[in-house]
C-alpha positions as CSV (number, residue, x, y, z in Angstrom):
1,M,14.7,-31.9,-10.1
2,V,16.9,-29.1,-11.6
3,G,15.7,-28.4,-15.1
4,M,12.2,-29.9,-14.5
5,S,9.6,-27.2,-14.9
6,A,7.1,-26.6,-12.1
7,R,4.2,-27.7,-14.3
8,L,5.9,-31.0,-15.1
9,W,6.5,-31.5,-11.4
10,I,2.8,-30.9,-10.8
11,A,2.0,-33.5,-13.4
12,V,4.3,-36.0,-11.8
13,S,2.6,-35.3,-8.4
14,V,-0.8,-35.9,-9.8
15,L,0.1,-39.2,-11.4
16,L,1.6,-40.4,-8.1
17,A,-1.5,-39.2,-6.3
18,T,0.3,-38.4,-3.1
19,F,-0.2,-34.6,-3.1
20,V,-1.8,-32.5,-0.4
21,G,-4.2,-29.6,-1.0
22,G,-6.3,-31.0,-3.9
23,C,-9.8,-29.7,-4.4
24,G,-12.7,-30.8,-6.6
25,R,-10.7,-33.2,-8.8
26,R,-13.4,-35.4,-10.3
27,G,-12.4,-36.4,-13.8
28,L,-8.6,-36.1,-13.1
29,R,-6.8,-39.4,-13.5
30,C,-5.2,-40.9,-10.4
31,I,-4.1,-44.3,-8.9
32,A,-7.0,-46.3,-7.5
33,G,-7.1,-46.3,-3.7
34,A,-5.0,-43.1,-3.3
35,S,-6.3,-40.5,-0.9
36,V,-5.6,-36.8,-0.9
37,Q,-6.6,-33.8,1.3
38,C,-8.9,-31.2,-0.2
39,Y,-10.2,-27.7,0.7
40,C,-13.0,-27.4,3.3
41,P,-14.5,-24.5,5.3
42,A,-12.5,-23.2,8.3
43,G,-12.5,-25.7,11.2
44,Q,-12.9,-28.7,9.0
45,Q,-10.7,-31.0,7.0
46,G,-11.5,-33.1,4.0
47,S,-10.3,-35.9,1.8
48,Q,-10.9,-37.4,-1.6
49,T,-10.4,-41.0,-2.7
50,C,-9.4,-42.3,-6.1
51,T,-11.9,-44.9,-7.4
52,A,-11.2,-48.0,-9.4
53,A,-12.1,-46.0,-12.5
54,G,-9.2,-43.7,-11.8
55,A,-11.1,-40.6,-10.8
56,Y,-11.4,-38.7,-7.5
57,T,-14.6,-38.7,-5.5
58,A,-16.1,-35.4,-4.3
59,C,-14.5,-33.8,-1.3
60,I,-15.8,-35.2,2.0
61,C,-15.4,-32.7,4.9
62,S,-15.4,-33.4,8.7
63,Q,-14.4,-31.7,11.9
64,S,-10.7,-30.8,12.0
65,T,-8.6,-32.8,14.5
66,A,-6.8,-29.5,15.3
67,D,-10.0,-28.0,16.5
68,A,-10.6,-31.1,18.6
69,G,-7.4,-30.6,20.5
70,G,-5.0,-32.3,18.1
71,V,-1.5,-31.3,17.0
72,G,-1.0,-27.5,17.0
73,D,-3.9,-26.9,19.4
74,T,-3.2,-24.4,22.2
75,G,-4.8,-26.0,25.2
76,G,-8.3,-25.8,23.8
77,T,-8.1,-22.0,23.1
78,T,-9.2,-21.1,19.6
79,A,-9.3,-17.9,17.6
80,T,-12.6,-16.8,16.2
81,T,-13.6,-15.2,12.9
82,T,-16.8,-13.4,11.9
83,P,-17.6,-11.9,8.5
84,D,-17.6,-8.4,9.8
85,S,-14.6,-8.3,12.1
86,A,-10.9,-8.9,12.1
87,T,-9.5,-12.3,13.0
88,T,-8.0,-12.9,16.5
89,V,-4.6,-14.3,16.0
90,L,-2.8,-16.3,18.7
91,P,1.0,-16.2,18.9
92,G,2.8,-19.1,17.2
93,V,-0.4,-20.4,15.6
94,F,-1.7,-20.2,12.0
95,T,-5.3,-18.9,12.2
96,P,-7.8,-19.2,9.3
97,T,-9.1,-15.8,8.0
98,G,-11.4,-15.1,5.1
99,S,-11.0,-17.4,2.1
100,I,-9.7,-16.1,-1.2
101,L,-12.3,-15.8,-3.9
102,V,-10.8,-18.4,-6.3
103,P,-8.0,-21.0,-5.9
104,R,-4.7,-19.5,-7.0
105,G,-1.0,-20.3,-6.8
106,Y,2.0,-18.8,-8.4
107,H,0.2,-15.5,-8.0
108,T,1.7,-12.3,-6.6
109,A,0.9,-10.7,-3.3
110,T,1.7,-7.0,-2.6
111,L,1.2,-5.0,0.5
112,L,-0.3,-1.6,-0.4
113,P,0.2,1.7,1.4
114,S,-3.4,1.4,2.7
115,G,-2.5,-1.9,4.5
116,K,-4.5,-4.0,2.1
117,V,-2.9,-6.8,0.1
118,L,-3.3,-7.2,-3.6
119,L,-3.4,-10.8,-4.9
120,A,-3.0,-10.9,-8.7
121,G,-3.2,-13.6,-11.3
122,G,-1.7,-17.1,-10.9
123,D,-2.8,-20.6,-11.7
124,S,-6.2,-22.0,-10.7
125,F,-4.7,-25.6,-10.7
126,D,-8.0,-26.9,-12.2
127,T,-8.1,-29.9,-14.6
128,Y,-7.3,-27.5,-17.5
129,G,-4.6,-25.6,-15.8
130,S,-6.4,-22.3,-16.3
131,L,-4.5,-19.1,-15.7
132,L,-6.2,-16.2,-13.9
133,V,-6.7,-12.6,-15.1
134,S,-8.5,-11.7,-11.9
135,A,-7.2,-9.9,-8.8
136,E,-8.5,-9.4,-5.3
137,L,-7.8,-7.4,-2.1
138,Y,-7.4,-8.6,1.4
139,D,-8.6,-6.2,4.1
140,P,-7.0,-6.9,7.4
141,G,-9.5,-4.8,9.3
142,M,-12.4,-7.0,8.0
143,G,-10.5,-10.2,7.6
144,T,-12.0,-10.6,4.1
145,F,-11.1,-10.7,0.4
146,S,-13.0,-8.7,-2.2
147,A,-12.7,-8.5,-6.0
148,T,-10.9,-5.6,-7.6
149,G,-10.2,-4.8,-11.3
150,S,-8.8,-7.5,-13.5
151,M,-5.5,-7.4,-15.2
152,T,-5.2,-6.8,-18.9
153,A,-3.9,-10.4,-19.4
154,A,-3.9,-13.7,-17.5
155,R,-0.5,-14.4,-15.9
156,E,1.5,-16.8,-13.7
157,Y,5.2,-16.7,-12.8
158,H,5.0,-12.9,-13.2
159,S,6.4,-10.2,-10.9
160,A,4.7,-7.5,-8.9
161,T,6.6,-4.5,-7.5
162,L,5.3,-1.7,-5.3
163,L,6.5,1.6,-6.8
164,P,7.3,4.7,-4.7
165,D,4.0,6.4,-5.9
166,G,1.9,3.5,-4.6
167,M,1.2,1.9,-7.9
168,V,2.0,-1.8,-8.5
169,L,4.0,-2.8,-11.5
170,I,3.0,-6.2,-12.9
171,A,5.4,-7.6,-15.5
172,G,5.8,-10.7,-17.7
173,G,4.9,-14.2,-16.7
174,D,3.3,-17.1,-18.6
175,G,0.2,-16.1,-20.5
176,S,-2.9,-18.0,-21.4
177,S,-1.1,-19.5,-24.5
178,R,1.7,-20.8,-22.2
179,D,4.2,-18.4,-23.8
180,A,6.2,-15.9,-21.8
181,L,4.8,-12.4,-21.9
182,A,6.7,-9.1,-22.6
183,T,3.7,-7.0,-21.6
184,A,3.5,-5.1,-18.3
185,E,0.7,-3.2,-16.5
186,L,0.1,-0.9,-13.5
187,Y,-2.4,-1.3,-10.7
188,D,-3.8,1.9,-9.3
189,P,-5.1,1.3,-5.7
190,S,-7.1,4.6,-5.9
191,T,-9.2,3.4,-8.8
192,G,-8.8,-0.4,-8.4
193,A,-7.9,-0.6,-12.1
194,F,-5.1,-2.1,-14.1
195,S,-3.8,-0.3,-17.2
196,A,-1.1,-1.1,-19.7
197,T,2.4,0.4,-19.4
198,G,5.5,0.0,-21.7
199,S,6.4,-3.6,-22.6
200,M,9.7,-5.2,-21.6
201,T,12.4,-5.6,-24.2
202,V,12.2,-9.4,-23.9
203,A,9.3,-11.7,-23.0
204,R,10.2,-13.5,-19.7
205,E,8.7,-15.6,-16.9
206,H,10.4,-16.9,-13.7
207,H,12.3,-13.7,-13.6
208,T,12.9,-11.3,-10.7
209,A,11.9,-7.7,-10.3
210,T,13.7,-5.5,-7.6
211,L,13.0,-1.9,-6.6
212,L,16.2,0.1,-6.7
213,T,17.1,2.9,-4.4
214,G,16.3,5.6,-7.0
215,G,12.9,4.2,-7.8
216,M,13.8,2.2,-10.9
217,V,12.9,-1.5,-11.1
218,L,15.6,-4.1,-12.1
219,V,14.1,-7.0,-14.0
220,A,16.5,-9.9,-14.5
221,G,16.7,-13.3,-16.1
222,G,13.9,-15.8,-16.4
223,R,12.8,-17.8,-19.4
224,D,11.6,-16.6,-22.8
225,S,8.8,-17.9,-25.0
226,S,11.1,-20.7,-26.3
227,S,11.9,-21.7,-22.7
228,F,15.5,-20.5,-23.1
229,T,17.0,-19.2,-19.9
230,L,18.0,-15.6,-20.1
231,A,21.0,-13.6,-18.9
232,S,19.5,-10.3,-20.0
233,A,18.3,-7.6,-17.6
234,E,16.4,-4.3,-18.0
235,L,15.2,-1.3,-16.0
236,Y,11.7,0.0,-15.7
237,D,11.4,3.8,-15.3
238,P,8.1,4.7,-13.6
239,A,8.4,8.3,-14.7
240,A,8.6,7.4,-18.4
241,G,6.7,4.1,-18.2
242,T,9.3,2.4,-20.3
243,F,11.8,-0.5,-20.0
244,T,15.4,-0.2,-21.3
245,A,18.2,-2.8,-21.4
246,T,20.9,-2.7,-18.8
247,G,24.0,-4.9,-18.4
248,K,23.7,-8.7,-18.7
249,M,24.2,-11.1,-15.9
250,T,27.3,-13.3,-16.0
251,V,25.2,-16.4,-16.6
252,E,21.7,-17.3,-17.6
253,R,19.3,-17.7,-14.6
254,A,15.7,-18.5,-13.9
255,S,13.9,-19.2,-10.6
256,H,16.8,-17.4,-8.9
257,S,16.6,-14.8,-6.1
258,A,17.2,-11.1,-6.2
259,T,17.8,-9.2,-2.9
260,W,18.3,-5.5,-2.6
261,L,21.2,-4.7,-0.3
262,P,21.7,-1.6,1.9
263,S,24.6,-0.6,-0.3
264,G,22.1,-0.2,-3.2
265,E,23.4,-3.2,-5.0
266,V,21.3,-6.3,-5.8
267,L,22.4,-9.8,-4.9
268,I,21.4,-12.3,-7.6
269,A,21.8,-16.0,-6.5
270,G,21.2,-19.5,-7.9
271,G,18.8,-20.4,-10.7
272,P,19.9,-23.2,-10.8
273,W,23.6,-22.5,-10.2
274,A,25.7,-22.2,-7.0
275,S,27.1,-18.9,-8.3
276,A,26.0,-15.5,-7.3
277,E,26.6,-11.9,-8.6
278,L,26.0,-8.3,-7.7
279,Y,24.2,-5.7,-9.8
280,D,25.7,-2.1,-9.4
281,P,22.9,0.4,-10.4
282,A,25.5,3.2,-10.7
283,A,27.5,1.3,-13.3
284,G,24.7,-0.7,-14.8
285,I,26.8,-3.9,-14.7
286,F,26.8,-7.3,-12.9
287,A,29.9,-8.7,-11.3
288,V,30.6,-12.1,-9.8
289,T,30.6,-12.4,-6.0
290,G,31.2,-15.5,-3.7
291,S,29.4,-18.7,-4.6
292,M,26.9,-20.6,-2.4
293,S,27.8,-24.0,-1.0
294,R,25.5,-25.7,-3.5
295,A,23.3,-25.0,-6.6
296,R,19.8,-23.8,-5.8
297,S,16.6,-22.7,-7.6
298,D,13.1,-21.9,-6.2
299,H,14.8,-21.1,-2.9
300,S,14.2,-18.2,-0.6
301,A,16.4,-15.1,0.1
302,T,15.7,-12.8,3.0
303,L,17.6,-9.6,4.0
304,L,18.2,-9.7,7.7
305,P,18.5,-6.6,10.0
306,N,22.2,-7.1,10.3
307,G,22.6,-6.7,6.5
308,K,23.3,-10.4,5.8
309,V,21.1,-12.4,3.5
310,L,19.6,-15.8,4.5
311,I,19.4,-18.3,1.6
312,A,17.3,-21.3,2.4
313,G,16.3,-24.6,0.7
314,G,15.4,-24.8,-3.0
315,N,15.7,-27.4,-5.6
316,S,19.1,-29.1,-4.9
317,G,19.4,-27.1,-1.7
318,G,17.8,-29.7,0.5
319,D,17.3,-28.6,4.1
320,T,20.4,-26.5,4.1
321,A,20.7,-22.7,4.5
322,E,23.5,-20.2,4.3
323,L,24.3,-16.6,4.9
324,Y,25.7,-14.1,2.5
325,D,27.9,-11.4,4.1
326,P,28.1,-8.3,1.9
327,S,31.1,-7.0,3.7
328,A,33.1,-10.2,3.0
329,A,31.3,-11.1,-0.3
330,T,31.1,-14.7,0.9
331,F,28.5,-17.3,1.8
332,A,28.8,-19.3,5.0
333,A,26.7,-22.2,6.3
334,T,24.1,-21.7,9.0
335,G,21.7,-24.1,10.7
336,N,19.6,-26.5,8.7
337,M,15.8,-26.3,8.3
338,S,13.7,-29.2,9.7
339,E,12.5,-30.0,6.1
340,A,14.0,-29.9,2.6
341,R,11.8,-27.2,1.1
342,F,11.4,-25.5,-2.3
343,D,8.7,-23.0,-3.5
344,H,8.2,-22.1,0.2
345,T,8.0,-18.6,1.7
346,A,10.3,-16.8,4.0
347,T,9.1,-13.7,5.8
348,L,11.1,-11.3,8.0
349,L,9.2,-10.7,11.2
350,P,9.3,-7.5,13.3
351,S,11.5,-9.3,15.9
352,G,14.1,-10.1,13.2
353,M,13.2,-13.7,13.1
354,V,12.3,-15.3,9.8
355,L,9.2,-17.4,9.3
356,V,9.6,-20.2,6.7
357,A,6.4,-21.9,5.8
358,G,5.1,-24.7,3.5
359,G,6.7,-25.6,0.2
360,G,7.3,-28.8,-1.7
361,D,9.7,-31.5,-0.6
362,S,12.8,-31.1,-2.7
363,Q,13.8,-34.7,-2.1
364,Q,10.5,-36.5,-2.8
365,F,8.8,-33.9,-5.0
366,T,5.3,-35.3,-4.1
367,T,4.9,-34.0,-0.6
368,F,3.6,-30.5,0.3
369,F,4.5,-29.3,3.8
370,A,2.1,-27.7,6.2
371,S,4.9,-27.2,8.7
372,A,6.6,-24.0,9.5
373,E,9.7,-22.9,11.3
374,L,11.4,-19.8,12.7
375,Y,15.0,-18.9,12.0
376,D,16.8,-17.0,14.7
377,P,19.7,-14.9,13.3
378,G,21.2,-14.6,16.8
379,T,21.7,-18.3,17.2
380,G,21.7,-19.4,13.6
381,I,19.1,-22.1,14.4
382,F,15.7,-23.0,12.8
383,A,13.0,-24.1,15.3
384,P,9.6,-25.5,14.6
385,T,6.5,-23.4,15.2
386,G,2.8,-23.9,14.6
387,S,1.8,-25.6,11.3
388,M,-0.6,-24.3,8.6
389,T,-3.9,-26.1,8.4
390,V,-3.0,-27.7,5.1
391,G,0.2,-28.5,3.2
392,T,0.8,-26.3,0.2
393,F,3.4,-24.7,-2.1
394,A,3.3,-21.8,-4.6
395,H,1.5,-19.8,-2.0
396,S,2.3,-16.2,-0.9
397,A,3.2,-14.8,2.5
398,T,2.9,-11.1,3.2
399,L,3.9,-9.2,6.4
400,L,1.0,-6.9,7.3
401,Q,1.3,-3.5,9.0
402,D,0.3,-5.0,12.4
403,G,3.2,-7.5,12.3
404,T,1.1,-10.5,11.4
405,V,1.8,-12.6,8.3
406,L,-0.9,-13.3,5.7
407,V,-0.4,-16.7,4.0
408,A,-2.7,-17.1,1.0
409,G,-3.5,-19.6,-1.7
410,G,-1.1,-22.2,-3.1
411,F,-1.7,-25.5,-4.9
412,A,-5.4,-25.8,-5.5
413,S,-6.1,-23.8,-2.3
414,M,-8.5,-21.1,-1.3
415,R,-7.2,-21.0,2.2
416,A,-5.8,-17.9,3.8
417,E,-4.3,-17.9,7.3
418,L,-2.6,-15.4,9.7
419,F,0.5,-16.0,11.7
420,S,1.8,-13.9,14.6
421,E,4.9,-14.4,16.7
């Protein structure tokens, strides 16, 4: 799968007609007799069937087996949601909350100082592959999403970084013409509006953006408008509103990970190599560090309370995981996940455990996981936990101020759910 773009993978999935999470796909070509899951209101599940003419029927919804005491049920106890109150979330269970306003995946999700979550841009995954310029806010107190100002340009595969002043920097990504963007903009939570800021020195998508200790933002790698993978990096200065070039990475990378370390350095890993490197903000240079056990891209990287970094899954990564130790500058194997995942999410919980949820199957490429698991740094073991209501990838997972995790969107999905330990 290394080297295959996410959009090509989606096309392959559609042709094989074995994906999960489809919605409203009448007119989209498929294999006669194939059946897929589709979006339905909370408490229901739905399916669509491919007709002899090669098109999906409308979504047919029925009572969810989980609500009838099926897998993932907690002895008949269910959480309830009302439009005007927060959702009651049971431990170890994914609980539906208000639906997002439009299906979106490959969007960004940013926790704001107010406790609300900003969802911006992404792909609607409709027949035309429409990109989104819209944004919306999740209010944990109400359990609902509401519209906010729109971005200045439609984007997917972009980055979103919360700045020290509470503004959100949106940078790059694929634009509506399917070319990488150099433009950037700022979201102001006090006004609910986006406004342009300085442009990057290079158009890029599938890059990373990392807030540094001093308040600058490191933007690294990605692909340019010609789909060439980049080694270049640049710094955004919030005070000046400008990007300036900094040292180049030791190798071109895209769909890699970038993790801020307590030392102030940034660990760059994979994309699609096994190699890794460290960015030193003081010197403005990248230097090689220890390599991972295997090449990875579209993996997850999570800073643990002990200072180590958990790298999990990804294309070519299978179900494996490993730990980077900054003190030794080496990677070491840890327990394997229960599934071979890529484009999943990994969220550090208040307990120090890591919630890994969803993603595509990196071995079959046509399966989206609803399952989730918890990584325990103390034992180095992944253990299954409750599953999401529908399998998905390209979703977001955001730790809220109350310690619950908001999982939103994904492939053709308007679903949003909450998870608590």
